C-alpha positions as CSV (number, residue, x, y, z in Angstrom):
1,M,53.1,66.6,-38.3
2,V,53.8,63.8,-35.9
3,S,54.6,65.1,-32.4
4,R,56.2,63.0,-29.8
5,R,57.1,63.3,-26.3
6,S,60.4,61.8,-25.0
7,I,60.3,58.4,-23.3
8,L,62.0,60.1,-20.2
9,G,59.8,63.2,-20.3
10,A,58.2,64.2,-16.9
11,V,54.3,63.9,-16.7
12,P,52.0,64.4,-13.7
13,L,51.7,61.3,-11.8
14,A,49.5,60.0,-9.1
15,A,51.5,58.7,-6.4
16,V,51.4,57.3,-2.8
17,A,53.5,58.1,0.1
18,L,56.2,55.8,1.4
19,T,55.2,54.5,4.7
20,A,58.0,55.0,7.5
21,T,59.4,51.8,8.9
22,P,61.3,51.1,12.2
23,G,65.0,51.9,12.1
24,H,66.1,48.5,13.1
25,A,67.4,45.5,11.1
26,R,64.9,43.0,10.0
27,L,65.3,39.5,8.7
28,N,63.9,39.4,5.3
29,G,60.3,38.3,5.0
30,S,59.3,40.0,8.1
31,S,57.4,42.7,6.3
32,P,53.7,41.8,5.9
33,S,53.4,43.9,2.8
34,T,53.2,42.2,-0.6
35,S,53.0,45.2,-2.9
36,P,55.5,48.0,-1.8
37,Q,54.3,51.7,-1.6
38,R,56.6,53.7,-3.9
39,V,58.0,57.1,-3.1
40,P,56.1,59.8,-4.9
41,P,57.7,60.7,-8.2
42,D,59.7,64.0,-8.3
43,P,59.6,65.5,-11.8
44,A,62.3,67.7,-10.9
45,T,64.8,64.8,-11.0
46,V,63.9,63.4,-14.4
47,Q,66.4,65.5,-16.5
48,A,69.3,64.4,-14.3
49,A,68.3,60.8,-14.4
50,A,67.8,60.8,-17.9
51,S,71.2,62.2,-18.5
52,A,72.6,59.4,-16.2
53,V,70.9,56.8,-18.2
54,R,72.1,58.2,-21.5
55,G,75.7,58.3,-20.2
56,F,75.5,54.8,-18.9
57,T,73.9,53.5,-22.0
58,A,76.7,55.0,-24.3
59,D,79.5,53.6,-21.9
60,L,78.0,50.0,-21.7
61,Y,77.1,49.7,-25.3
62,R,80.5,50.8,-26.4
63,T,82.0,48.2,-24.1
64,V,79.7,45.4,-25.2
65,A,79.9,46.3,-28.9
66,S,83.8,46.2,-28.6
67,S,83.7,42.6,-27.5
68,H,81.4,41.6,-30.4
69,T,83.3,43.1,-33.3
70,G,81.6,42.3,-36.6
71,G,78.5,40.7,-35.0
72,N,75.0,41.7,-34.0
73,V,74.6,43.4,-30.5
74,V,71.7,44.2,-28.3
75,C,71.6,45.3,-24.8
76,A,69.3,47.2,-22.4
77,P,71.7,49.4,-20.2
78,Y,68.6,50.8,-18.5
79,S,67.7,47.4,-17.0
80,V,71.5,46.9,-16.0
81,Q,71.5,50.5,-14.4
82,M,68.3,49.7,-12.4
83,A,69.8,46.5,-11.0
84,L,73.1,48.2,-10.1
85,A,71.5,51.1,-8.6
86,M,69.7,48.7,-6.1
87,A,73.2,47.3,-5.3
88,R,74.5,50.9,-5.0
89,A,71.9,51.4,-2.2
90,G,73.9,49.2,0.0
91,A,77.4,50.2,-0.9
92,G,79.9,52.5,0.9
93,S,83.2,54.3,0.6
94,T,85.3,53.5,-2.5
95,T,82.7,51.0,-3.7
96,A,80.1,53.6,-3.8
97,D,82.2,56.2,-5.3
98,E,83.2,53.9,-8.1
99,M,79.6,52.8,-8.7
100,D,78.4,56.5,-8.8
101,A,80.9,57.4,-11.4
102,V,80.0,54.4,-13.6
103,L,76.3,55.0,-13.2
104,H,76.8,58.7,-13.9
105,A,74.8,59.5,-10.7
106,P,73.7,63.0,-10.3
107,H,74.2,65.0,-7.1
108,P,73.4,64.8,-4.2
109,R,74.4,61.1,-4.1
110,P,72.9,58.6,-3.8
111,G,69.5,60.0,-3.4
112,A,69.2,61.9,-6.7
113,L,69.7,58.7,-8.7
114,D,67.2,56.7,-6.6
115,S,64.6,59.5,-7.0
116,G,65.1,60.1,-10.6
117,L,65.0,56.4,-11.6
118,N,62.0,55.9,-9.5
119,T,60.2,58.9,-11.4
120,V,61.2,57.6,-14.8
121,D,60.0,54.1,-13.9
122,Q,56.7,55.5,-12.7
123,S,56.3,57.7,-15.6
124,L,56.8,54.7,-17.9
125,A,54.4,52.6,-16.0
126,T,51.6,55.4,-15.8
127,R,51.8,55.8,-19.8
128,F,52.5,52.3,-21.0
129,Q,52.0,49.6,-18.4
130,D,48.3,49.0,-19.5
131,G,49.1,49.3,-23.2
132,D,47.8,46.5,-25.5
133,G,51.0,46.5,-27.6
134,V,48.8,47.5,-30.7
135,R,47.0,50.8,-30.2
136,Q,49.3,51.7,-27.3
137,P,52.8,50.4,-26.6
138,R,53.1,48.1,-23.6
139,V,56.2,48.8,-21.4
140,T,56.6,46.9,-18.0
141,T,59.4,46.9,-15.7
142,A,59.8,44.9,-12.4
143,N,62.6,44.7,-9.8
144,A,63.1,42.2,-6.9
145,V,65.6,41.2,-4.3
146,W,66.1,37.4,-3.7
147,T,67.7,36.8,-0.2
148,R,69.1,33.9,1.7
149,L,66.5,32.6,4.3
150,D,68.6,33.9,7.2
151,L,70.0,37.1,5.7
152,G,69.3,40.1,7.8
153,L,68.6,43.2,5.8
154,R,69.4,46.8,7.1
155,S,66.1,48.5,7.3
156,G,67.6,51.6,5.3
157,F,68.5,49.2,2.4
158,Q,65.3,47.5,2.4
159,D,63.3,50.7,2.5
160,T,65.3,52.2,-0.4
161,L,64.6,49.1,-2.5
162,A,60.8,49.2,-1.7
163,G,60.3,52.7,-1.9
164,Y,62.3,53.7,-5.0
165,Y,62.4,50.4,-6.9
166,G,59.3,48.6,-5.8
167,A,61.5,45.6,-4.9
168,L,60.6,43.5,-1.9
169,P,62.7,40.6,-0.5
170,H,61.8,37.1,-1.8
171,P,63.4,34.6,0.6
172,V,64.8,31.6,-1.2
173,D,66.9,28.6,0.1
174,F,70.3,29.4,-1.6
175,R,72.1,27.4,0.9
176,G,70.0,24.3,0.8
177,A,68.5,24.1,-2.6
178,P,70.5,26.5,-4.9
179,E,69.1,25.0,-8.1
180,A,65.4,25.4,-6.9
181,A,66.2,29.0,-6.1
182,R,67.8,29.5,-9.6
183,Q,64.7,28.0,-11.2
184,E,62.5,30.3,-9.2
185,I,64.3,33.4,-10.2
186,N,64.3,32.4,-13.8
187,T,60.6,31.7,-13.7
188,W,59.9,35.1,-12.2
189,V,62.0,36.8,-15.0
190,S,60.3,34.6,-17.7
191,D,56.9,35.5,-16.4
192,R,57.7,39.2,-16.6
193,T,59.3,39.2,-20.1
194,N,56.7,37.2,-22.0
195,A,58.9,34.0,-22.0
196,K,61.5,35.9,-24.2
197,I,64.1,35.7,-21.4
198,P,63.5,32.0,-20.1
199,E,66.7,31.3,-18.4
200,L,68.6,34.5,-17.2
201,L,70.7,32.6,-14.6
202,A,72.7,29.8,-16.1
203,P,73.2,26.5,-14.2
204,D,75.7,26.9,-11.4
205,S,75.5,30.7,-11.3
206,V,73.5,30.4,-8.1
207,R,75.5,28.6,-5.4
208,P,75.1,27.7,-1.7
209,D,77.1,30.7,-0.7
210,T,75.0,33.1,-2.6
211,S,73.5,35.8,-0.3
212,L,71.3,37.7,-2.5
213,V,70.4,38.4,-6.2
214,L,69.1,41.8,-7.4
215,T,67.0,41.5,-10.6
216,N,65.3,43.8,-13.0
217,T,63.2,43.1,-16.0
218,A,62.1,45.2,-18.9
219,Y,59.6,44.4,-21.5
220,L,58.3,46.2,-24.6
221,K,55.7,45.4,-27.3
222,A,54.5,48.0,-29.7
223,A,53.1,48.2,-33.1
224,W,54.5,50.8,-35.7
225,Y,52.7,54.1,-35.9
226,Y,52.7,53.4,-39.7
227,P,52.4,49.7,-40.2
228,F,54.5,47.9,-43.0
229,R,52.5,45.8,-45.4
230,A,53.8,42.2,-45.3
231,S,53.0,41.9,-49.0
232,A,55.5,44.5,-49.8
233,T,58.3,42.7,-48.1
234,V,61.0,41.3,-50.6
235,A,64.5,40.0,-50.5
236,E,66.9,42.8,-51.1
237,P,70.7,43.0,-50.8
238,F,72.4,44.1,-47.4
239,T,76.1,45.0,-47.5
240,R,77.9,44.2,-44.4
241,D,80.9,46.0,-43.0
242,D,83.4,43.6,-44.5
243,G,81.9,44.2,-48.0
244,T,80.0,40.9,-48.4
245,V,76.5,41.1,-49.5
246,V,73.6,39.1,-48.2
247,Q,69.9,38.8,-49.1
248,V,67.5,39.9,-46.4
249,P,63.8,40.4,-46.1
250,M,63.4,44.0,-46.5
251,M,60.3,45.8,-45.3
252,R,59.2,48.8,-47.3
253,G,57.3,52.1,-47.0
254,P,56.4,54.8,-48.1
255,F,55.4,56.5,-45.0
256,D,54.0,60.0,-43.8
257,R,56.3,62.5,-42.1
258,M,58.8,61.3,-39.5
259,G,61.9,62.5,-38.0
260,H,65.1,62.6,-40.1
261,L,68.6,63.9,-39.2
262,L,72.0,64.2,-41.1
263,G,75.1,64.0,-38.9
264,D,78.8,64.0,-39.5
265,G,79.3,60.6,-41.5
266,W,75.9,59.3,-40.7
267,R,72.1,59.9,-41.1
268,A,69.2,58.8,-39.0
269,V,65.5,58.2,-39.1
270,D,63.2,58.1,-36.0
271,V,60.5,55.5,-36.8
272,P,57.5,56.1,-34.4
273,L,55.7,53.4,-32.6
274,A,52.0,53.3,-32.1
275,G,50.6,55.7,-29.6
276,D,52.9,58.5,-30.4
277,G,55.1,58.1,-27.3
278,L,58.0,55.8,-28.3
279,A,60.2,55.7,-31.4
280,M,63.1,53.7,-32.8
281,A,66.0,55.9,-34.0
282,V,67.9,54.1,-36.7
283,V,71.4,55.5,-37.5
284,M,73.3,54.5,-40.7
285,P,76.8,55.6,-41.6
286,T,77.2,57.4,-44.9
287,R,81.0,57.0,-45.0
288,D,83.5,54.6,-43.2
289,N,81.6,51.9,-41.3
290,L,79.4,51.7,-38.4
291,A,82.5,51.4,-35.8
292,A,83.3,55.0,-36.7
293,V,79.9,56.1,-35.6
294,E,79.9,54.0,-32.5
295,A,83.3,55.5,-31.4
296,N,81.5,59.0,-31.1
297,L,78.7,57.6,-29.1
298,D,78.3,59.3,-25.8
299,A,75.6,61.0,-23.6
300,A,75.9,64.2,-25.6
301,W,75.7,62.5,-28.9
302,L,72.5,60.6,-27.8
303,S,71.0,63.8,-26.5
304,A,71.7,65.6,-29.8
305,L,70.2,62.7,-31.8
306,F,67.0,62.6,-29.8
307,A,66.5,66.3,-29.9
308,G,67.8,67.1,-33.5
309,F,65.1,65.3,-35.7
310,Q,63.4,67.3,-38.4
311,F,60.2,65.9,-39.7
312,T,59.9,65.3,-43.4
313,D,58.3,62.7,-45.8
314,I,60.3,59.5,-45.7
315,Q,60.3,56.3,-47.8
316,L,61.8,53.7,-45.5
317,R,63.2,50.3,-46.3
318,M,64.4,48.4,-43.3
319,P,65.1,44.6,-42.6
320,R,63.3,42.3,-40.4
321,W,65.5,40.9,-37.6
322,T,65.4,38.8,-34.4
323,F,68.4,38.6,-32.2
324,R,69.2,37.5,-28.6
325,L,72.4,38.3,-26.8
326,P,73.2,37.1,-23.2
327,A,76.1,38.7,-21.6
328,Q,78.1,38.5,-18.4
329,L,79.1,42.1,-17.6
330,G,81.4,41.8,-14.5
331,A,84.6,42.3,-16.5
332,A,82.9,45.2,-18.7
333,L,81.7,47.1,-15.5
334,S,85.1,46.5,-13.8
335,G,86.7,48.0,-16.8
336,L,84.3,51.1,-16.9
337,G,85.6,52.0,-13.5
338,M,83.9,50.0,-10.6
339,P,86.4,47.1,-10.0
340,T,86.3,47.2,-6.1
341,A,82.7,45.9,-6.1
342,F,83.9,42.7,-7.4
343,T,86.8,42.1,-4.9
344,P,87.1,41.3,-1.4
345,Y,87.7,44.9,-0.6
346,A,84.0,45.9,-1.7
347,D,82.1,47.6,0.9
348,F,78.4,46.6,0.8
349,T,78.1,47.0,4.6
350,G,74.8,48.9,4.1
351,M,73.0,45.8,2.9
352,S,73.0,43.3,5.7
353,T,73.4,43.0,9.3
354,T,74.3,39.3,9.3
355,D,76.7,39.3,6.3
356,P,79.0,42.4,6.7
357,A,81.5,41.2,4.0
358,L,79.8,41.0,0.6
359,C,80.9,41.5,-3.0
360,I,79.4,41.2,-6.4
361,D,80.2,38.0,-8.1
362,D,78.9,38.8,-11.4
363,V,76.3,40.9,-13.3
364,V,74.5,38.9,-15.8
365,H,72.3,40.3,-18.6
366,E,70.2,39.1,-21.5
367,T,68.4,40.9,-24.2
368,F,65.9,39.9,-26.9
369,I,64.6,41.9,-29.9
370,G,62.2,41.0,-32.7
371,V,61.4,43.4,-35.4
372,D,58.9,42.7,-38.2
373,E,56.1,44.3,-40.2
374,K,53.8,44.6,-37.2
375,G,56.1,46.3,-34.8
376,V,58.7,45.6,-32.1
377,E,58.9,43.2,-29.2
378,A,62.0,43.5,-26.9
379,A,62.8,42.0,-23.5
380,A,65.7,42.3,-21.2
381,A,66.7,41.1,-17.8
382,S,69.6,41.9,-15.4
383,A,70.9,40.2,-12.3
384,V,73.5,41.3,-9.8
385,I,74.7,38.1,-7.9
386,I,76.2,38.9,-4.5
387,R,78.0,36.6,-2.1
388,P,80.8,36.7,0.5
389,P,84.2,37.1,-1.0
390,S,86.0,33.8,-2.0
391,I,89.0,32.8,-0.1
392,P,91.9,33.0,-2.4
393,Q,93.2,29.6,-3.5
394,G,96.9,28.8,-3.5
395,P,99.9,27.8,-1.3
396,Q,99.4,28.5,2.4
397,F,102.1,30.7,3.9
398,F,101.9,31.2,7.7
399,V,104.5,33.5,9.0
400,N,104.9,31.9,12.4
401,R,108.5,31.6,12.8
402,P,111.5,33.9,12.8
403,F,111.9,35.4,9.5
404,L,114.2,37.6,7.2
405,Y,112.7,40.4,5.2
406,V,114.0,42.6,2.3
407,I,112.4,45.6,1.0
408,H,113.6,46.1,-2.5
409,D,112.8,47.9,-5.9
410,R,111.3,45.4,-8.2
411,V,112.3,47.3,-11.3
412,T,116.1,47.5,-10.5
413,G,116.5,44.6,-8.3
414,V,118.0,46.9,-5.6
415,P,117.4,46.0,-2.0
416,L,116.5,49.1,0.2
417,F,116.0,47.5,3.5
418,I,116.8,44.2,4.9
419,G,116.2,42.8,8.4
420,R,115.1,39.9,10.6
421,V,112.0,39.4,13.0
422,H,112.8,37.1,16.0
423,D,110.0,38.3,18.2
424,P,107.3,40.4,16.8
425,L,106.6,41.8,20.2
426,V,109.9,43.4,20.8
427,T,109.9,47.1,19.8
428,G,113.4,48.1,20.5
């Protein structure tokens, strides 16, 4: 029987202590360290963090899928969540509350999410960072904060990013050379995704008024536990949701025992990857179409899926595919419940001593996946672009002369109060 641990399971980890830093503001780049010391992992926080990741994964996937009706979709909410959690470390008031809700952050907030994601990330690194992608999966993640040259970071924000996310400041000249800064960030991303995400930030996404950019990358390469034989792959029909049929290269088993599960209107198989630590759950509708399955996708559904597999002999046929999807997630995240972060009313005062007024300009994300007879290669990158709020454009209206005012009901057109101001200093 195949026995697999959860990708988010807690394992004993060797760890280093976070070095205390002075409680004063620093201009970025002042820290002499080039490799941050991570806060020791806390296995007690893993279950809550895993639940948060499942909740955010379901929410973001449904939102992205709804905007690509009838088309392929791929995304890596884990990567987006890591980047947003770094931004959350500098948020306050309503902005923080909304982000916590969208991120499914466990209590106590925000420390439990920081600690949990740190533990999950170090667990993945301990088990898979040195994998060769053949006998053992290779999974790598990386975080960074790219800051304007003269941006002062608050010590608490900088220490959280370094200790829990392994992210140190990278000073770049957004103001004087934004294009060079964009290319530097893209090169960093490309290097950490095996060139599968070569240009996360599109031209003009970084501007002279950009204050900082928070980035995450995630990369996976893994062979199948039971390899497919390339010679067995043949063209077979694949029926799309609209009823049309296309011929696709279909990889074929048989295989030994693997996870299988029957659900309400769907069935699933859990295809193990080499090393017996990761798997790809493949869910196919048995009635209606895939949208009906996706409509029920939430954190509880994912938990039940992962825990419900029963092992049996499987003869598997599965197509090869390669797909890439870039996405701008600002509107999606606003719709999920964190609109304030994208407005002039955002509170990111915990980030900087020199730029107290900051907001998220956009969250960009790109994911690549390639599946063939040998295995799976997948990469994702996310960036949270932060800058001062834009000054609204429109007609100027300076109330600097005596004026009439009318308070009215916009629905009925009924005026409720009317008056005039001749001198604003007169109180009676």
